[in-house]
N, C-alpha and C positions, 0 to 999 in steps of 0.2 A: 507516324515518323519519329524518333527522339526530337526532344528539344533540348538545347545545350544553351545557358548563360554565361558571356563571359565576366567577369568584373574586371574593371580598369582595360577595356577593348581595345582602345586606342592605343595602349605603349607600344612599344617596340615588341613584346613579346605575346598581350592582348589582341594586337594585330594577326599574328604570324598563326596565331591556334584560331581565331574567326574564321579565316581565309580555311584552313588545313579541315576543321569540322564540317562546316560548311561545302567542301568538294566529298566529303565522308557521306552525303546523305543527312546531317543533324538541321533541323530548324533554329537558328542559332540568331539570339541579339545580345549586344554588346551592350554594358552599362560602364559608362565618364560621366561625370561633371563639366565638360564644356562641348558643347552640342559645333562650336569652328570649330573642335578636334577634331571629334565625331564624323561630320563634312568631310574633315580636309582628309582623315584616314579609310572612309568606304561610305561615300553619298547614295549608297542604294540597298548598306545596310540595313535592318531592323534595330533601330538604337534605345534604350531608353537614361533620358539624362537627369541621373543624381547624384550627389554625394554621398558616396558612404559610408562617410562618419555619419551623417544625419538623420538616418535611416535607425525609423522606429523599429521593435522588435513586431508589429502588426507587419510592417510592409516588409520586411525580411520574409515574413511567411510568405506573406502575397505572392511575390518575385521566386520562391524557388519551391510553390504549389502549382506555378506555372512550365517549372523545370525540372527534367528527368537528370542532367550533369550542370553543375555552378563549380566553371574555372573561379578560381582566384588569380586571379594573375594582375592586380595593383597595387601598389607601393611608392618608395617614395625612400631617399638614399639616406635625406638627415633631415634636421625638423628644421624646419623657415618660415616664413613670413607665409605661403601657403601649405606646408606641409604638417602633420604633427605626425610623427612615427608612430605611437602608441596608441592613437587614434585609429590610425590606419592599418596597421598590421599585427594589434594585439585586442583593441576594444569590436573592431570593426570582424574581427575573424571570430568572437568568444559570441558575437551575435548573428551571425554566420550559422559556427557550430551549433548553437540553440535551437536553431528556427529549421537545420538537417536534421538535428536529434531527433524531429516528431515525423517526419517526413522518409519518403523511398524515392530520397536523392541523394546522386555519389556528387561526394565534392571533391577537387582536383585544386588541390592548393602548391601554388606554385611561390617556392621559397629560393632558396640561393646557398650554395656550398658549401660549408665551413658557420652553421647559425649551430652557436649555441649559447646555453644562461651564460655561460660565462665569458663569451667572448670578448671583443677587445675593442668593441664597436657596439654601441646604440643601434643602428639598426639591424649586427648583427640579432643580439638579445632582442630585442621588438621582434623579429622574423621568429626566434626559437618560441618563443612565448606563444605566438600567432599558432606556431604548427602543434604544438604540445595542446593547446585549447583544441584544435579542430580534431586532434587525436584521441583525445580524452571524449566528447562530447558526439560527435560525427555518426553517424549510424554505420558510413558507407566510405569512407576514405581512401585516397591514395596523395602519397606528400611526395615534390618532386622538387629536386635541387639545381639546379643550374649550373655551372661553373662559368665564367667569364664569357657570357654571348654574346657571337658575329653574327653580323645578316645584313644586308645587302642595305640598307639601312642604317646609318648611324648616331647615336644619340648618346653623351653623356660622355663615358670614359672612352667607347669605343671610337664618338669621334673625338676624341682629346686625342688617341691613338695614332691616329692617323692623320691627324694635324705635326702632331710629331716628326715622323717615320716622313711626309712633306717639305721638312724644312729645308729652302734650299743650301746647299753646301754642306750641310753640318745635320745632325743627330743628336739632343743629348742624352746623354746615359742616364736614367735614371734609375734606383732601388734594383744593380744589376745581381743583388743576390735572392730576390723575389720569384720562385718557382708558379708557372703560369699556367693551368688546362682550361681549353677553350671546349666553348660546345657551336656546333651550328645551329641556327634559331629554328630552322627547318626539321633539325633531332629534336629540340622542342618539342615543338606543335603537333611531330608525330608521336610523341609520346604523350603529349596530350592526347590528345584524338583515338590513340589506342587504348588510354587509362577508361576514354568515355564511352569506349565501346566494350568494354568489360575485359577483355584482354590481358589486364594486370590485376592482380589481386589485390583486395578492400584490405589497408593496414599496410599496404608496403609504403616505405620512405626508401626517397633514392636517390643517388645523386645522378645529376647529366654530366657527363666530361666525357675527354677524349682520357684513350689511356696513357697518351705520352706527357711530357712536360716542357715548357721552355721556359728562359728568362727571361723578363720584362723586355731590356733588351734586343734579346733574339728574337721575342714577338715584332717588337717595332720596325726591325731588322725583315723581317717576312711581309710584314706591310706596304713598306717603302717597295721592297719588292712586287709584289703584288702590284702595287701605285705605276709600277713600269720606268719608275726611278731611278736613276744612278747610287751606288753607293756611294754614300755620303763623305768628304773629305776629312771632319773635324767629327769627334765624339766626345764633347766636353761633358765631363761629372757635374750636376749637381749636387750641393752639395747637401746634411739633412737640414742645417739651419736653412735652405734656402728653403729648401722644400714644405718644412712649418711652417715659412713667414710665409708663404703662396696658399699655406692651407689656412692660416686664420683671414687671411683678405678673403677670401676665398667664403669663406663662414659668415663674415661681417656680408660681403654682397646677399648672399643667400636670403639676409633678412629684408633686401631690397626685390624678394622674387626670384633672382638669379641660381639656377639650378647648376651650379657650375663643379663639375666632375673633377676639379681641386679641390673639394673641399675635405674635410679632415676624416670624415668618415673613408672616404672613398681613398685619399691616400694609406690611411691604415690598416682597411684591408691589403692594399699593392704590395703594403711592405710587408704583412704576416703571409700574404701569398692567397692565390685563389684556386684551391684544388677539391676535388673528390675523386670517391673512391665507383669507377663503375661499376662495379661487382658484383650489388644487393640489384642493379636495373638492369642487368643481363642473365641476372635466378630468376630473377619475375616474369623475365618470358620477354626483353625487350630489345631490341634492335640496339647495334652496338653502336655510339655515336661516333661520327667521322671525324681521321685528326687534321692539326691545322689547315694542312697540305691539302688537305679533301676538299672543307670547306670553302678555302679561299680560291683552289681552282671551280667548284662550283660558282662563283657569282664575279668571275672576273672584270674587273674593273678598265671602269670609261672614261672616258676625259671627263666627266660631268663629278668624280670619285675624285679623279685631281684638284680640278675647281673645288670643290667643297673642303679638299683635307688642307690646299692652301687659303680658302677666305675664314675658316671657322676659328683662325686666330685674328684676324682680319675684321672683322665684324667688334669683337672687344677693343681692340686698339679702335676704331672708329669712333666707337661711343664714347673711350676718352678721351678721345683728341675733340670734337663736338663738344664735350661738358667743358672740358680745359678753358674751350676757345671762349664758348659764351659766357661761362663763370668771369673768366678774364676779360673780355669785353665791356662786361657790366660794374667790373668793380673798378677796373683802371679810369674808368670814368670821373667814376668819385675821386679820387687823385685832386682830378683839376676840374669839376666839373664849369665852372665858369667857363675856359677855353672852350668842349663845348656847347656853352649857351651860346658865345660870341663867333662862331663859322654860322652859328641861326643870323642872331641878330643883325651882324653886317651884313648879312644879305636881305633882308627885308623884313625878317622875324620878330613879331610883337616879342617883349621881353616874355611875357608869362605865357603865350604859345610855345616858346624855343625852352621856357625851363618845362612845362608840362611834358613836351614834346625829352627830352634829354635823361632827363627824371623814372621818363616813362621808360624811357628804351632801356634804362639801367635795370629795372625792377625787371620786367618781360625779360632780357639776356640774362639774366640772374636764374630767375624764374627755370629758364628751356636747359640753361645750361646744367639744375638741380635735377628738373623732374625727367629727363633720360636715362638716370642710371638708376632710376626705380624701373622694374623690368615688366610693372603690365601698362607702363609710358611710355615706356619707348618710342612707338611709329607714331601718338599724337604729337610727340614732344618735336622730334624727327621732320614731322609734316606741320610743324610751328613754326619751326627753324628756317623753312622752306620760305613759308609765305611771306615770315617775317624781315629776311632776308627782302623779296622778294620788292615787300614793301621799301626796304633802305634804298634800294634801287632805281626803282621809279619817285619816290619822295627827291632822292638826289637831282634824278632829270629833271625836276622841276622847280626845284629850289636852290639845287647848288649844281649846275649842270658842268662849271667850268671845273669839280674835281677829277670828272671823269677826262680832264686835260691835265690834270696834275702829275710829275715825270715819276710818281713811288709809285702810281696808277692803287691809289685807295679803294675805287669802287671796283676797279679788275677785278682785283684779288675778294672779293663776296662772293664771287662768283665758283668757283672749286670749293668753298665752304658749303656753297646752297647745295650744290653735286651730293655732296659726301651727306648731307642732313637728307638728300632724296634718296640715294643708294639707300644709307642704313632705313630711311621708312619702307623701301619695295621688296629688302630683302630679308628680314626681320618679322618669327611669322612665331605662333604658339605653338607649342608639341602638341 
């Protein structure tokens, strides 16, 4: 039985490749840096939990010596607190190519349509450098460059497109002159499997894309129809300055760990268009990729797709609301702390204990409001908000039960915020 190693095995493309290779009879192992993400993707799969950017030359040689085929499906969209494009796309590819140069292993590099050394984004430029290294050093290699990948699962840009398509009553018109080609993730996985089986000649560099193109608004319209939603009543145009502002804001959030599909690299790629030429793939013996209509027909939308699309925008709004609410709760108290202390002292609290409670609450509220903005701390912060809200409610019952009968209902109004925090805790997960 031939052995295949898939780098980035729990990503959108990597997971599909692992399934396709296993179905074709390969003994498959996936490599990734998150054990939790690996188990969520394929709990019965064989996993090697490592960060490819930290592997030594000896470790690369050891991994490749146990494989007949290596699929490099690892990648990142933009530099951020968790990602370094040069390390992932270029340096790791160089070590992979060097190790493969001395071994009888086929390297299948998953790149992207449109990569070049003079491309408009560092994503495409770093991918191009990695491709060049693989082509120059590996003994047996195939480089596949998918266009915009569509899948039953949705991450990043494709998730954002679904969210835009599902907006109530309206559908924003964004970059209307851009031309987009898509490719079914199943076609990408089948192409990888064909290359792994030796059906594609070594030295092939091929785009994986449908033959036709569509504008970004046309693609969004197609996704809205696929979701089973009625045509929008309004189609407001988003100007370039608005998009640039959104991109800069998303770039800043990237340093807090958020991999937003609105980052500058993604917007620039969309503005340039996502296009490829499928001729080289078909000349190499590959099967033509499905057109958009056939891709959507293969994966019919259900209620869960509609719920996901609607919730994709609501989740960041919920997180922003919680952050603003908790920071404001702490800072407003500082405007008149004596008044807050008086609420407790008039109900029998010692002055020192009341001061400690008030200022401790200010500190806790503010820290939680800031912490929830960090991607790696979202669930902990949301849980802390829910628990602290419960403590506030329990404390008020013991120390100031009269507040529950206040006509403005200050204590009752804590409950919706508490449940919003529980909701964020429950639905936020690592990719």
